[in-house]
N, C-alpha and C positions, 0 to 999 in steps of 0.2 A: 521453349523447355518452358517448366512448371517453375513458379517459384520455389523457393523450400520454406517447409514447414516448418514452423515455429512452435518453443512449446507452452504449455501451459505457466511454467513455471519461468520463464521468459516473458511471457508476458505481464504476469503478478510484478514481479521484480523490477521491470522496467516501466510499470508503469502503462501498458499498453491496450489499446481497445480488444474486450474482447471478442468481437466478435471476426475480426480478421487478424489481429495480435501487430497493425502496423502502425495505426494513427495514436499518436499518443492523447492519454486522457489529460495532462497536467502541461502548461507551456513552459518549455523549457526554460534555464535559468532563473528557475523562483523558488526553487528549494528549499534554501535558509534567508528567505525574503520575507517581510511584511505580506505577500500574496502567494504563500506558499500553499493555500487553499483551493487559491483560483483552479480553476477545473473551466477544461472546453466543453459546451455546450452537446457538441455533436464528435464524431469521429470524424477528423479534416479527407479521410480515406474512404470509409465507407457509408458514412450517415448513423449511423447508429447512434440513438442516443444517451450521454452518458447516467443522467438521469428518468430513466423512465414513468417516477410518478412521483406528487410531494413525499419527501420523507422517506425516499427510497436506503439513505446510508443512515439510519439510525439502528439497525443491525452492526454496522460496521464498529459502530462503541464498543459490541459486546467482543468482536477481533481485536479489535485495538484493546480491550482489556485484558483477552489472553496474551497479547506481546506486553505487556504490562506485567503480569505476573510472570511471565516469563524471563522478562529484566532483571525482576526484584529476584527472582529465585538465583539467577546466574552472580549479581551481584554478591548474594547472601553467601553464595558458594564461593565466590572470589575472598570476600575478607576476610571467612572463616580459614582461609588459607595460608595468608598471609597477615593476618591482624591477631596476636595472643588472646588478648580478650576482645570482646565486643562488645558495643554499647548500642541502646536501639536507638540512640541521636545519631551513632554514627552512620549505622544502618542504615536512617531514615535519610541524611543527609544524601550518602552516596547514592541511593536509587532515583530520592528525586532530580539531582544532575542528571542523569543519566536519563532519566526519562523525559524530563526535559530537555535535554541535551538531544533527542530521537524522536521528538515530536513531531515535526515536519513530516520525516522518513516515515515512524509506524502512522500516520494519518493517512499519507499515500497509500501506503502499502495495506492497513485495513479495506479502504475504497477498492480500491485493485482488485482484491482478493474476497470482497463481499461482490461486486458484481459479478464477477468468473461462478462464481456460484449458479448464478441466474441467468447468465447469456452466453451462450455454448461458442466456438469456433465453428464458422464457416468454412472458412479457407483461404489463401490468398485477396486481397482487393480486389483484386484484377479480376479473380473467378466467380466472386456472387454479387447480387444485383446491390444498386446502391438503394439506400433506402429514404 
């Protein structure tokens, strides 16, 4: 019986290897620690390298900027629903708190999305050759 194929969205949200969608890109249990940016060099399942070239993740900063813009718009909308008179300081503090609070999540999601743009899914780890 063949292993179940995992979706692209599953791989990005769970920060799985883009090639096999089984191996983890980041060590477990490090999301809200000082080591949230630590990343495995290779997939422990299929051997895919997670940094194909130096500076590979500079483009992920644009993805992170898009996430931050979306968060800004959602916070602005929610504040406008619940607060009668918005001030610039109120919006700035609310956005800052939310963006800083979600920084580790946005960092990992932007990297996972960026690598999935360039490296295609090849199948379950047991069915593809190890790199």
